[in-house]
N, C-alpha and C positions, 0 to 999 in steps of 0.2 A: 503494501500500499504507500502510495505519494502521498509527502506530506506537503504541497509545498513554500512556499516562503512569502512572506506579507512584505507590500512595499518597504512598510518600515523596518522591516528585517531583514531588507537585505540593503537599506541604509546604511546599516549598525555591523554590516559587514566587514572583517577586515579588507586593509584595500587588492588583496588579491588570496582567493578559492580556492578549492581541490574541484576536479571538476564536478562531485557530486551533488556538492551543496549550489553549485553555479549550473546547474539540469534542475534541482530542487526551484529554485530563482525564480529558470524557466519553464517548471512546468513540466521537468522529462525524467525520466527514470534513468536507475543508476546503467541499464543496458542500453538502453537510449542512447544518453550524453555517449558512452564510449564506442557508441556505435560511430556516431556522428563525430565526437575525436580523430577519430580513426582514418575516416574519410574525406577529412577536412571541409567537412559542412555541417560544425556547431553554428548555431546564430551566431553566435559573438567571438571574437578573436582566441584562440586556444594557446596557449605559449607549455609548449614540455620542456622540462629540467630534467633530464635522467628520463629513467622511467613516470617521474611525474608530471601530472595532464597541469598549470596552473589557469585562472579566468580573470583576470582584474574587475574588479565589485564596480568601477567604472562601467567598462564597456555592455556588465549587465543593464547597470541603468540606464545606459544611455540609451538601450536598444528597448527598450521597455517606457522610455517618457513617451509620449507625443509628440512630434514634431512643433517649432513654434511656427504657431498661425497667425502670426506679427509676416512669417516673410513667406511665400509661395511658391512654393517650390516650381512652378509655371515663368516667376518672374526673376529666374538664376541667372538670366545669363543677362549680359551690357547691353543687350539690344531688342531685351525682354521676349527673346524666342525660346525664353525656358531651355535653353540650352546654356549647357556655363561656356568658360574659357576655353579653346579650343576645339571647337565643335566639328567634326565634320573630319575627324582626322581617323582615320583608320585603328584600329587595336591590335 
């Protein structure tokens, strides 16, 4: 049984947490969290130090907090096109 963390609990976490705690913050179980991390598909950046996965709490909070509605994404380009600098470049 999963016990997801509340936003208040996540805000009280240290600067970096283990993968299971990060998974609980995002309502992911242990097995899925490790599967996503191994596949490079965890919802936020994962840092591996030796055999230990660590996740920055700031990244978790950024993923959970809504985007600032005062800055619409469609107006991000300098010409109001909705595309940032360098649009049109191939990636």
